[in-house]
N, C-alpha and C positions, 0 to 999 in steps of 0.2 A: 504494500500500500504506500501511498504518498505521505511524506512527512513534512508538515508545515514548517516553514522557516529553514528548510534543509536544501542547500544548493550546491552547485559545482560549476567549474568552468567548462565550456564546450566550444565547438566550432559548428558551422551550419551543416556540415556534411555528416555529422553523427546522427544516426537514426533516433528520432525522439522516443520510439518504443524502448530503446535501451536506457532511457533516462526518466522513465515514468515515475520513479520513486521520489524525484526531486520536485519541489514546489517552485523553485527559482533556478534559472540557468543564466549565468553570465557568459554571453556569447561573443567571442572575439570575431570582429569583422574588419579586415584590412580595408582602409579607405579606398584603395585602388580598385577594389572589387566593385564598388558602387558609385564612385565619384569620378565623373568624366567632365571634359571641358564644357559641355553644354548643359550639365545638370546631373540629376540622379540617374543611375543606371542599375536599378535594384530589382526589377521584375521584367525579364530575367536579369540576373546579375551579369555584369560585364566579364567578371572573372570568378572562378570557384563555383560555377554552376554545376550541380550534380543531380542525380535522380532523386536524392533526398530533398534538395533545396534548389529548384530551378530559379527561384527568386525569393526575396525576403517577404513579399506579400503572402505567399503560400506558406513559408516557414513559420512566420509569426502567427498566422491563422491556425496552423496545425498545432502549435504550442498552446494557443489560447483554448482550442477545442479540447485539449488534454488537461486543462486547468493549470498550465505552467506559465509563470510570469517570466518573460525574457528581459534581461538587462543587456541591451546591446552595448558593447564596448568597441566603438569605432576607433581604430588606432592606426598609427603610421601615416605616411604621406605618399600619395601617388607619384610615381616617377615623372609623369608628364608635367606635374605641377611645379615641383621645386628643382627639376633638372638634375636630380641625383638618383642613383640606382644601386641596388645590390643584386639585381638580376631576377627579381620575383614580381615586379610591377609595383611594389610598395617598398618603402624604406623607413629607417628610424629617425630621419631628420624631422624637426617640427614643421607643421603645415603652414609655412610662411614663405613668401618670395625672398630670395637672397637680397641682402642690402636694406631691407625694411627695418624700421625702428621697432624692435620687439617689445618695447615698453609702452607703445602707443596702441590702444585697442583698435584704432582704425586700420592698423596694419594687418589685423586678423579678420578683415571683412569677408574675404573669400571663404575661410574656414567657418565663420559664423553663418554664412549663407548655406553651406552644406548642412549645418545643423538645423537651420530654419526649414529647409526643404525636407529633411528626414523627419522632423517632428511634425511638420504640417501634414505629411503623408500618413504617418503611423500614430500620431496623437489623436486627441478626441475632438479637435476643432476643424470644421470645414473651412476651406478657402476658395476664393475665385480662381478659376484656371489661369487667369492672367498673372497671378502671383506665383504660380508653380513652374518649375524648370525641370524638365527631364531631357535626357539625351536620347534622341530617337535614331541615332546612327546605327545601322545594322552591323553586327559583327561579321556576318557573311551573307551572301545572297539568300533571300527568303527567310531571314531571321525574324523572329517575333519582336516587334518594336515595343519599347517602353511607352507607357501612356500615363497621362496626368491623373492622379487620384489624391484625395485628401480626406482627413477625418476618418481613417480606417479604424481607429480606436483599438489598436493592437498592442501598443507599448505605453507603459505608465512611467518609466524612468529610463534615463540614458546616462552612460558614462563617457566622459570627454577625454578620450585618449588613454594611454597606459604608460606609467613610469617615465614621465618627461624628465625626471631628476636623475637620469642615469649617470651616477657619480663616476663610473668607470670611463665615461667620455667627457668629464668635466674639463672645461677649457677649449672644447671644440664646438662646432655648430650644432651638434646633436643635443647638447645639454641646454635645458631651459632653466634660466635663473628664476628664483622665486618671484621677483617683480614682473618678469616676463610672463610667467605662468598666470599671475593675477590679471595682467592685461589681456591675455588670450581669453581667460574665463569671463572677464567683464564683457567682451564682445559676444562671446558664445551664449552666455546666459540671457542677455537681452534678446538675442535672435530666437532662442528656444521659447522664452516666455511669450514672445510675440506670436510664435507659431501655435503654442498651446500653453496657456497660463497654468494649467494643472500638471504639466510635465515636471517630474522630479529630476533635478540635475545633480549628478554625482561627479565629483572631480575625479580625474584620472588618478589611480592609486599611486602613491609614492613608493619608492623602493624599500622603505623601512621607517623606523621611528625617528625620523630626522626632525626634531622639534625646532632647530634653528631654521630649517627650510620653511616649516609651517609659519613661524613667526615672521619670516621674510615675506611670505605671501600675504600675511595679515597687514603688514606695513604697506605692501603694494596696493591692496584694496583700499586702505585708508587714504593713501596718496591720490588715488583715482576717484575717491568718493563713491566707491562701489561696494558690493556685498559679496560675501562668500556664497558658493553654491549651496543647495539644500543639504548635501551630504559631503562630509570630509572623509576621504578614503585613504587609508594607509595600509600598505602590505607589510608583512613581516615573515622572515625566513629563519626559523630556529636553527642555530648552529653553535657548535662548541666554541667557535672563535668570537662570538658576540660578547661585548662588554657594555655595561650600562653607560650611557652618555658618550660613548665613543663611536663616532661616525666619520667616514665610512668604516664598516667592519673589516675584519681580517678573516676571510673565508678560505678554506682549502677543501679539496675533494674528500668525500666520505665523512664530512664533519657534521652532517645534519643530525639533529638530536630531538629528544622529547622536550616540550616546553619547560619542564621543571629542571632540565640541565642547561637551559639557555640563560646566561647571566644578563641578558638585555630584555627578557620577556616582561619584567616588571615595569619597564618604561611605558607599557600600554596605559598604565594608570595615569601617567603624566600627560599622555596624548589625550585621553578622555577628559582630564581636568582642563586642558587647554581648550 
């Protein structure tokens, strides 16, 4: 049977019948699968279409029919958008054009528009077709084209990216500073709430209990006169190398451990207090 409040990570090609015991699924969706130059390309998906999920309309509806809430975590950046690539169609650079001021919410307008379109389609509010953008470019001759739809009421909450604070790439273009993360979220939250005021916005999970990063984001929001998203999201990986208040951690292979053997696990109390 299904366990309320019990969830896991997944990808759209995992058959939902294998996940029937979960009430919630956090579903990774690389942005390059559904974000194209002319708009959304989500039904069918531009990339990663399978027999399980020809498109996100069908996938989200099938989950809803099974009583499963999907938390879409749209992450990475399409190769076509930022001009970078790791060979898969999407990459780990932040979704912003090179050379833009990352501390200015206006620099994140394109990314915010993606989220407006996504939440206008899958949220609870109907919109005029004139406000909707889908990419109708066929992938091959005879391909089924994407069409405009809105207010499908299939998604209640969304997660904005994943681990933008990748400390192993700090000092490079891949790393998003706390103030830059706040600027991006400022633009995205405004777009999402315009698409669907009821949509719950979850920040992309941080890589760990980095309180200094959270405090930097808080300062960024205050500078911009904007607000945190509805949910603060922090990941944690229990490891024998973790030490309280020491960030980044020192990890080695085969060091994963039970939480009670993790010397940084108690820091969750400080994160909740913050």
